[in-house]
Structure formats: structure tokens, C-alpha cells
C-alpha positions as CSV (number, residue, x, y, z in Angstrom):
1,X,-70.3,59.7,-70.8
2,X,-70.0,61.1,-67.3
3,X,-70.4,57.9,-65.5
4,X,-66.7,57.0,-65.8
5,X,-65.7,60.0,-63.7
6,X,-67.0,60.9,-60.3
7,X,-67.9,64.5,-59.7
8,X,-66.7,65.9,-56.4
9,X,-68.3,69.3,-56.7
10,X,-71.2,70.8,-58.8
11,X,-71.7,74.5,-59.3
12,X,-73.8,76.7,-61.5
13,X,-73.4,80.0,-63.4
14,X,-75.8,82.4,-65.1
15,X,-74.7,85.1,-67.5
16,X,-77.4,87.9,-67.6
17,X,-77.1,89.6,-71.0
18,X,-79.5,91.9,-72.8
19,X,-79.8,89.6,-75.8
20,X,-79.8,86.2,-74.1
21,X,-79.6,84.7,-70.7
22,X,-77.3,81.6,-70.6
23,X,-76.8,79.1,-67.8
24,X,-74.3,76.3,-67.2
25,X,-74.1,73.5,-64.7
26,X,-70.5,72.2,-64.2
27,X,-68.7,69.8,-62.0
28,X,-65.2,69.2,-60.8
29,X,-64.1,65.6,-61.3
30,X,-62.0,63.6,-58.8
31,X,-59.0,64.3,-61.0
32,X,-59.6,68.1,-60.9
33,X,-61.0,68.4,-64.4
34,X,-63.8,70.8,-65.2
35,X,-66.7,68.9,-66.8
36,X,-69.8,70.8,-68.2
37,X,-72.8,68.7,-67.3
38,X,-75.4,70.9,-68.9
39,X,-75.8,74.3,-70.5
40,X,-78.8,76.3,-71.9
41,X,-79.8,79.7,-73.0
42,X,-83.0,81.6,-74.0
43,X,-83.9,85.0,-75.2
44,X,-83.4,87.7,-72.6
45,X,-86.4,89.4,-71.0
46,X,-86.7,92.3,-68.6
47,X,-83.0,93.4,-69.2
48,X,-81.9,96.5,-71.1
49,X,-78.2,97.6,-71.4
50,X,-77.3,95.3,-68.6
51,X,-80.0,96.7,-66.2
52,X,-83.1,94.9,-64.9
53,X,-86.1,96.8,-66.3
54,X,-88.8,94.2,-65.5
55,X,-88.2,92.1,-62.4
56,X,-90.9,89.4,-63.1
57,X,-89.8,88.9,-66.8
58,X,-86.1,88.8,-65.8
59,X,-86.7,86.3,-63.0
60,X,-88.8,84.1,-65.4
61,X,-86.0,84.2,-68.0
62,X,-83.3,83.3,-65.4
63,X,-85.4,80.4,-64.1
64,X,-86.0,79.1,-67.6
65,X,-82.3,79.2,-68.7
66,X,-81.2,77.5,-65.5
67,X,-83.9,74.8,-65.9
68,X,-82.7,74.1,-69.4
69,X,-79.1,73.6,-68.2
70,X,-80.3,71.5,-65.2
71,X,-82.5,69.3,-67.5
72,X,-79.5,68.6,-69.8
73,X,-77.2,68.0,-66.7
74,X,-79.9,65.8,-65.0
75,X,-79.0,67.5,-61.8
76,X,-80.1,70.7,-60.1
77,X,-78.1,73.6,-58.6
78,X,-79.1,75.8,-55.7
79,X,-76.3,78.4,-55.8
80,X,-74.9,80.2,-58.9
81,X,-72.3,82.7,-59.9
82,X,-73.7,85.7,-61.9
83,X,-72.0,87.4,-64.8
84,X,-72.9,91.1,-65.3
85,X,-71.9,93.4,-68.1
86,X,-73.9,96.6,-67.3
87,X,-74.6,98.3,-64.0
88,X,-71.9,101.0,-64.3
89,X,-68.9,98.6,-64.0
90,X,-65.8,100.3,-62.9
91,X,-62.3,99.0,-62.3
92,X,-59.5,100.3,-60.0
93,X,-56.1,99.2,-58.8
94,X,-55.4,99.7,-55.1
95,X,-51.7,99.6,-53.9
96,X,-50.5,99.1,-50.4
97,X,-47.0,98.8,-49.0
98,X,-45.5,97.8,-45.6
99,X,-42.0,98.2,-44.4
100,X,-40.0,95.0,-44.0
101,X,-36.6,96.5,-43.2
102,X,-34.4,94.2,-45.2
103,X,-35.3,91.0,-43.3
104,X,-36.7,87.8,-44.7
105,X,-40.5,88.0,-45.5
106,X,-42.5,85.7,-43.2
107,X,-46.1,84.5,-43.8
108,X,-47.3,86.9,-41.1
109,X,-46.0,89.8,-43.2
110,X,-48.1,88.7,-46.1
111,X,-51.2,88.2,-43.9
112,X,-50.7,91.7,-42.4
113,X,-50.3,93.2,-45.9
114,X,-53.5,91.6,-47.2
115,X,-55.5,92.6,-44.1
116,X,-54.3,96.2,-44.2
117,X,-55.0,96.4,-48.0
118,X,-58.7,96.5,-47.4
119,X,-58.3,100.0,-46.0
120,X,-57.1,101.4,-49.4
121,X,-60.2,100.3,-51.3
122,X,-62.2,103.5,-52.2
123,X,-65.6,102.4,-53.5
124,X,-66.9,106.1,-53.8
125,X,-70.4,105.0,-53.1
126,X,-70.3,102.0,-55.4
127,X,-70.6,98.3,-54.5
128,X,-67.4,96.2,-54.5
129,X,-67.9,93.1,-56.6
130,X,-64.5,91.7,-56.0
131,X,-61.1,92.8,-54.5
132,X,-58.3,90.4,-55.3
133,X,-54.6,90.5,-54.9
134,X,-53.1,90.5,-58.4
135,X,-49.4,90.4,-57.6
136,X,-46.8,91.5,-55.1
137,X,-44.0,94.0,-55.4
138,X,-40.6,93.9,-53.6
139,X,-38.9,97.3,-53.2
140,X,-41.0,98.5,-56.2
141,X,-40.2,95.6,-58.4
142,X,-43.4,94.2,-59.9
143,X,-44.6,90.7,-60.8
144,X,-43.7,88.7,-57.7
145,X,-46.1,85.7,-57.4
146,X,-45.0,84.6,-53.9
147,X,-42.7,86.8,-51.8
148,X,-42.4,84.4,-48.8
149,X,-38.8,83.7,-47.9
150,X,-37.4,86.6,-49.9
151,X,-35.6,89.7,-48.4
152,X,-36.9,93.2,-49.0
153,X,-37.0,96.7,-47.6
154,X,-40.7,97.0,-48.4
155,X,-43.4,94.6,-49.5
156,X,-46.4,95.7,-51.6
157,X,-49.4,94.3,-53.2
158,X,-51.6,95.4,-56.1
159,X,-55.3,94.7,-55.5
160,X,-57.7,94.6,-58.4
161,X,-61.1,96.0,-57.4
162,X,-64.2,95.7,-59.6
163,X,-66.9,98.1,-58.6
164,X,-70.5,98.6,-59.8
165,X,-73.5,100.8,-59.1
166,X,-75.3,99.2,-56.1
167,X,-79.0,99.4,-57.0
168,X,-78.7,97.7,-60.4
169,X,-76.6,94.9,-58.9
170,X,-79.2,94.4,-56.2
171,X,-81.8,94.2,-58.9
172,X,-79.9,91.5,-60.8
173,X,-79.2,89.6,-57.6
174,X,-82.9,89.8,-56.6
175,X,-84.0,88.5,-60.1
176,X,-81.8,85.4,-59.5
177,X,-82.9,85.0,-55.9
178,X,-86.6,85.2,-57.0
179,X,-85.8,82.3,-59.3
180,X,-85.1,80.3,-56.1
181,X,-81.3,80.4,-56.4
182,X,-78.7,81.6,-53.9
183,X,-76.0,83.9,-55.3
184,X,-72.4,82.9,-54.8
185,X,-71.1,86.1,-56.2
186,X,-71.5,88.7,-59.0
187,X,-68.6,88.7,-61.4
188,X,-67.9,91.6,-63.8
189,X,-68.1,90.1,-67.3
190,X,-64.7,91.6,-68.4
191,X,-63.1,89.5,-65.7
192,X,-65.0,86.3,-66.6
193,X,-64.5,86.8,-70.4
194,X,-60.8,87.5,-69.8
195,X,-60.5,84.1,-68.0
196,X,-62.1,82.5,-71.0
197,X,-60.5,84.3,-74.0
198,X,-57.0,85.5,-72.9
199,X,-53.9,83.5,-72.1
200,X,-52.0,84.4,-68.9
201,X,-49.2,85.6,-71.1
202,X,-51.4,88.0,-72.9
203,X,-52.9,89.3,-69.7
204,X,-49.3,89.9,-68.5
205,X,-47.9,91.5,-71.6
206,X,-50.9,93.8,-72.2
207,X,-54.0,93.2,-74.2
208,X,-57.3,95.0,-74.8
209,X,-60.5,92.9,-74.4
210,X,-63.5,94.3,-76.3
211,X,-66.8,92.6,-75.3
212,X,-69.2,93.5,-78.1
213,X,-72.4,92.7,-76.4
214,X,-76.0,93.2,-77.4
215,X,-76.5,96.6,-75.8
216,X,-73.1,97.4,-74.2
217,X,-69.6,97.2,-75.4
218,X,-67.0,96.9,-72.6
219,X,-63.4,97.8,-73.3
220,X,-61.0,96.3,-70.6
221,X,-57.2,96.8,-70.7
222,X,-55.1,94.1,-69.1
223,X,-51.5,94.5,-68.0
224,X,-49.3,92.6,-65.6
225,X,-52.1,90.0,-65.2
226,X,-54.9,92.3,-64.2
227,X,-57.4,94.8,-65.5
228,X,-55.8,98.2,-65.3
229,X,-58.6,100.2,-67.0
230,X,-62.2,99.7,-68.0
231,X,-64.6,101.7,-70.2
232,X,-68.2,101.0,-71.2
233,X,-69.8,102.2,-74.5
234,X,-73.6,102.2,-74.6
235,X,-73.7,100.6,-78.1
236,X,-74.0,97.0,-79.0
237,X,-75.0,94.5,-81.8
238,X,-78.7,95.3,-81.1
239,X,-78.0,98.8,-82.4
240,X,-76.8,97.2,-85.7
241,X,-80.2,95.4,-85.9
242,X,-82.1,98.5,-85.2
243,X,-80.2,100.4,-87.9
244,X,-81.0,97.7,-90.4
245,X,-84.7,97.6,-89.4
246,X,-84.9,101.4,-89.8
247,X,-83.0,101.6,-93.1
248,X,-85.2,99.1,-94.8
249,X,-88.5,99.7,-92.9
250,X,-88.7,96.0,-91.8
251,X,-89.4,94.2,-88.5
252,X,-86.6,93.7,-85.9
253,X,-86.7,89.9,-86.2
254,X,-86.2,90.2,-90.0
255,X,-83.3,92.6,-89.5
256,X,-81.7,90.3,-86.9
257,X,-81.9,87.4,-89.3
258,X,-80.4,89.5,-92.2
259,X,-77.5,90.6,-90.0
260,X,-76.7,87.1,-88.8
261,X,-77.3,85.2,-92.1
262,X,-76.2,87.7,-94.8
263,X,-74.4,90.4,-92.8
264,X,-70.7,91.1,-93.0
265,X,-68.2,93.8,-91.9
266,X,-66.3,93.5,-95.2
267,X,-67.8,94.5,-98.6
268,X,-67.0,92.7,-101.8
269,X,-67.6,93.7,-105.4
270,X,-70.2,90.9,-105.9
271,X,-72.4,92.4,-103.2
272,X,-74.1,94.8,-105.7
273,X,-75.3,91.9,-107.8
274,X,-76.5,89.7,-104.9
275,X,-80.1,90.2,-104.0
276,X,-81.1,88.8,-100.6
277,X,-84.7,88.1,-99.6
278,X,-86.3,89.9,-96.6
279,X,-88.5,86.9,-95.8
280,X,-87.1,83.6,-94.6
281,X,-87.8,80.5,-96.7
282,X,-91.4,79.4,-96.2
283,X,-92.3,82.6,-94.4
284,X,-95.5,84.2,-95.5
285,X,-94.8,87.7,-97.0
286,X,-96.7,90.3,-95.0
287,X,-96.9,94.1,-95.1
288,X,-95.4,96.4,-97.7
289,X,-92.2,95.8,-99.6
290,X,-89.0,96.8,-97.8
291,X,-87.4,100.1,-98.8
292,X,-84.9,99.7,-101.7
293,X,-86.4,96.2,-102.4
294,X,-87.3,94.7,-105.8
295,X,-90.7,93.3,-106.6
296,X,-89.8,90.0,-104.9
297,X,-89.0,91.9,-101.7
298,X,-85.2,91.4,-102.0
299,X,-82.5,94.0,-101.3
300,X,-79.0,94.3,-102.6
301,X,-76.5,92.8,-100.2
302,X,-74.3,95.9,-100.7
303,X,-76.9,98.1,-99.1
304,X,-77.2,95.8,-96.0
305,X,-73.4,95.8,-95.6
306,X,-73.3,99.6,-96.0
307,X,-75.7,100.0,-93.1
308,X,-73.6,97.6,-91.0
309,X,-70.3,99.2,-91.7
310,X,-71.6,102.8,-91.1
311,X,-72.7,101.7,-87.6
312,X,-69.4,99.8,-87.0
313,X,-67.5,102.9,-88.0
314,X,-69.1,104.9,-85.2
315,X,-68.4,102.0,-82.7
316,X,-64.7,101.8,-83.7
317,X,-64.3,105.5,-83.2
318,X,-65.7,105.1,-79.6
319,X,-63.4,102.1,-79.0
320,X,-60.4,104.0,-80.3
321,X,-61.2,106.9,-78.0
322,X,-61.6,104.5,-75.0
323,X,-58.2,102.8,-75.8
324,X,-56.5,106.3,-75.9
325,X,-58.2,107.4,-72.7
326,X,-57.0,104.1,-71.1
327,X,-53.5,104.7,-72.5
328,X,-53.5,101.4,-74.2
329,X,-50.4,100.6,-76.3
330,X,-48.3,103.4,-74.9
331,X,-45.9,101.0,-73.2
332,X,-46.3,97.5,-74.4
333,X,-49.1,95.2,-75.7
334,X,-51.0,96.1,-78.9
335,X,-53.2,93.0,-79.3
336,X,-57.0,93.6,-79.3
337,X,-59.3,90.7,-78.7
338,X,-63.0,90.9,-79.6
339,X,-65.6,88.7,-77.9
340,X,-69.3,88.7,-77.2
341,X,-72.2,88.0,-79.5
342,X,-71.3,90.9,-81.8
343,X,-67.9,89.4,-82.5
344,X,-69.6,86.6,-84.4
345,X,-70.3,89.0,-87.3
346,X,-68.4,87.8,-90.4
347,X,-65.3,89.9,-91.2
348,X,-65.3,91.8,-87.9
349,X,-61.7,91.1,-87.0
350,X,-60.4,92.4,-90.4
351,X,-62.6,95.4,-90.2
352,X,-61.5,96.3,-86.6
353,X,-57.9,95.7,-87.4
354,X,-58.1,98.2,-90.2
355,X,-60.1,100.7,-88.2
356,X,-58.1,100.5,-85.0
357,X,-54.6,100.1,-86.6
358,X,-53.8,97.2,-84.2
359,X,-53.7,93.4,-84.5
360,X,-57.2,92.1,-83.8
361,X,-58.4,88.5,-83.2
362,X,-61.7,87.1,-82.1
363,X,-61.6,85.4,-78.7
364,X,-63.0,81.9,-78.7
365,X,-64.4,79.9,-75.8
366,X,-61.9,77.4,-74.4
367,X,-62.5,73.8,-74.9
368,X,-64.4,72.6,-71.8
369,X,-65.3,68.9,-71.6
370,X,-69.0,68.4,-72.2
371,X,-69.7,71.9,-73.5
372,X,-72.3,71.9,-76.3
373,X,-70.9,73.0,-79.7
374,X,-73.6,75.7,-79.9
375,X,-72.1,77.3,-76.8
376,X,-68.5,77.5,-78.1
377,X,-69.1,80.8,-79.8
378,X,-67.8,84.2,-78.7
379,X,-71.3,85.1,-77.4
380,X,-70.9,82.5,-74.7
381,X,-67.4,83.5,-73.6
382,X,-68.6,85.1,-70.3
383,X,-70.6,82.0,-69.5
384,X,-67.5,79.8,-70.0
385,X,-65.4,82.3,-68.1
386,X,-67.7,82.1,-65.1
387,X,-67.1,78.4,-64.8
388,X,-63.3,78.9,-64.9
389,X,-63.6,81.8,-62.4
390,X,-65.7,79.6,-60.0
391,X,-63.2,76.7,-60.4
392,X,-60.3,79.0,-59.6
393,X,-62.1,80.3,-56.5
394,X,-59.9,83.4,-56.3
395,X,-59.1,84.9,-52.9
396,X,-61.1,88.0,-52.0
397,X,-59.3,90.2,-49.4
398,X,-62.6,91.1,-47.8
399,X,-63.5,87.6,-46.9
400,X,-59.9,86.8,-45.9
401,X,-59.9,89.7,-43.4
402,X,-63.3,89.0,-41.9
403,X,-62.8,85.3,-41.4
404,X,-59.1,85.2,-40.5
405,X,-58.1,88.2,-38.6
406,X,-58.3,86.6,-35.2
407,X,-56.4,83.6,-36.5
408,X,-53.8,85.8,-38.2
409,X,-53.3,87.8,-35.1
410,X,-53.0,84.9,-32.7
411,X,-52.4,81.8,-34.8
412,X,-49.8,82.5,-37.4
413,X,-50.3,79.1,-39.0
414,X,-49.4,79.9,-42.6
415,X,-51.6,81.5,-45.2
416,X,-52.2,78.8,-47.7
417,X,-54.1,76.3,-45.6
418,X,-55.9,79.0,-43.6
419,X,-56.9,81.0,-46.6
420,X,-58.1,78.1,-48.5
421,X,-60.1,77.0,-45.5
422,X,-61.6,80.5,-45.3
423,X,-62.3,80.7,-49.0
424,X,-64.0,77.3,-49.1
425,X,-66.1,78.3,-46.0
426,X,-66.9,81.7,-47.6
427,X,-68.0,80.3,-50.9
């Protein structure tokens, strides 16, 4: 299938989640198209709520996931982008302005602005994951993509900065390095998932992206093309599983299967009459009967759904609180998009729309050539987003400053060629 197109660049990505670790090997064809060469996933180990809790187990799981993707791709990768959802992610917008005095904006002005913008980043003891120019402002007017050649009294730029707690990020990075892989960069999962699930228009108009992960739910508010607020809720779809296991006195693997196969966020009148077996077909019954079960170890589907919706009710309250704190919907943009493995629960969008009082849809993975159908679910949105992020190779003002200051000061040879040279060199 791939023989007809030559691949000019190959890169890898690993999304480190608490439920699964997924990996992807992708290439850019001569025509500029992204082609997925291989993808793989496995159960997560040594990760809890986005933090590494067992280095050896995490390293093994990363290596295994990457090897599965490499085997399918029939090629290996030595460098990968990492997606991270825990580790105290924090988002901020840094603004910087310079005086132009009414004259035409030259390339050197833009260079100077980007270099000086690194001084306004305030990490407050956190690690900067990425610091990227989102858009420019002319005399306070937002949304300018390229100000070169325009006249203005003042030129400004909004820099989106993604921060995280340093020690957990170092642990995640080390787990990947121990798997004999170099780290291209760590990307906050709300940024990667946003690349995958949101259109540029949605990101501009205003949208809330809710990543319903296994152990963590991230709420990211986008406006004017960038994340303007981020909140993390220490609750995920694993908590639904635990509540089911506890309510019926069953094993976690049984509860997980019940949630995925028979679970729903929406109740129906027929649920009371439908009895669902605790054991899978062909599975040997073991241990005592489940709580509320009949003599064949079956429970009413209505009781399962009641447990799920009780937990979801608590999560929606937390999401609503986060959206209010982030002042979402005050100006424009009401759409809420759910993604992550938890978003695969039947009926979730309808339930959330009712609970949040806003239009809700489930964000799906974009069609990437070669991506296996099993990896087109919301639970793999961050993995797909990492590929799109790596392909876009966004400019980071820190690498631009470090590698181009001398050239900017003395050369003045136009930003585009110089920055792309720097970014290619950096990555």
C-alpha cells in the first residue's frame, strides 16, 4: 500500500495514559501527506493519574507499545513526541507589545517582538512544555496572522504557554528514554487532542474540550485559536469502573467489561427487565454471586446504569464548576466537545448536554491515511493529535531566541526561512 508513495520523513509519538499507552509511527510523503505506517497500544503499567509510579513497569509498557507500532510499520523510530495528561498541567497566555510609531512593520520588528516575548513567560517554578505565538495584535486589534507590511502604532503578540510540574515530566521523559528513545518534546494532551478534534473555526470562535481520560479529566477552553484556560479534575472513567466493582462486589476486570459492553449514560424503561450476566460467555463462574444478582449471577441493567449516572452526575458538576471558573460561554462559544476513552460511553453526549445545558458532541479522530480502524476512537484522539502536532512543527519562541538571536541582530534575512531552518535544526 505504501510502496507507491515515497516517505520523506518518519517520526514517532507515544501517548502515556493511565489506562493504556499508545504509540504511532507516521511518515510524511513526498506530496506532504501524513501517512500512518503503524500504530499499537497496550494496557498501561506504572502510571497513575498521569504520574509515573513505577519506572520499570512504565518503561516496559512504553517499549512494548512502540515495538507493536514499529512491527506494523516495518520500520523503527529513535525519537518520539510524548503526550502527557497529568503532571499538573497549567496554561497561561503571555502578552507583549512593542512600539512601532505608525510606520510600516518590518520583519526585524517581528523578530524583535518574538525575542522579547520570552521575558514575559512566568513559569512560577514549573517546567515550560511549549511557548508558541498564537496571533498578533495591531493597536490592540486581535487576530492578525501576519503583520508584516502593515502600519501600526504598536505591535503585540499573544504567546500560549503550557506549563507542568517539573519532577513528574522528568519521570515521564526518563521512562521513555529508558526505553531507548530520544524525546523530541512533551506535548500537553489538551493541545494534541485539540489538534485532532477541533476545527480551526471552533478554536477561534470558542469551544471547551473535555478530555475524559481514565484517571484525569482535563477541561480546556479555546478562544481566538488558543487555549485560554485549563482545569484538571482528578476523576476519570476508571472511577466509573471502581464504582461498579464496589456496588456489585465484583472484580475490576468484570466491572470494566460491564461498563464497556452494557453500560450507558442514558436509562430506558426496558432496563429493569433486562438481566445482564456478570461473567463473560465461556468464563468459568468463580466466587460468590454478585450483589443484587439472581441465581444465574445476572444483574438488572437498570442498576448498572444507575451506578454509572450517579458517578457521571458528580463529574458533570465538577466540569460545570470548571467551565464557570474559566468563564466559558460568557462572551461567545458554547460548544463542548468530549474526547478521551471515557467519551466512548454510549449516550454520553446526550447526558452531558442535559447536565451542562450546552451543545455537546463527541470529538472523533480525524481520518489519517493508514490509521487502523481500532485507533479511530475518541480514546486515541491525543495519539492522532500528536502526529498532527509533529507534522505542523510549531515554532517555539525559546528555540527561536536561542538559535537565531545573533542572526536576528546582525543578519536581518527574513523570518520565514530563518525560523524554519532553526525549527528544523531544533527538532
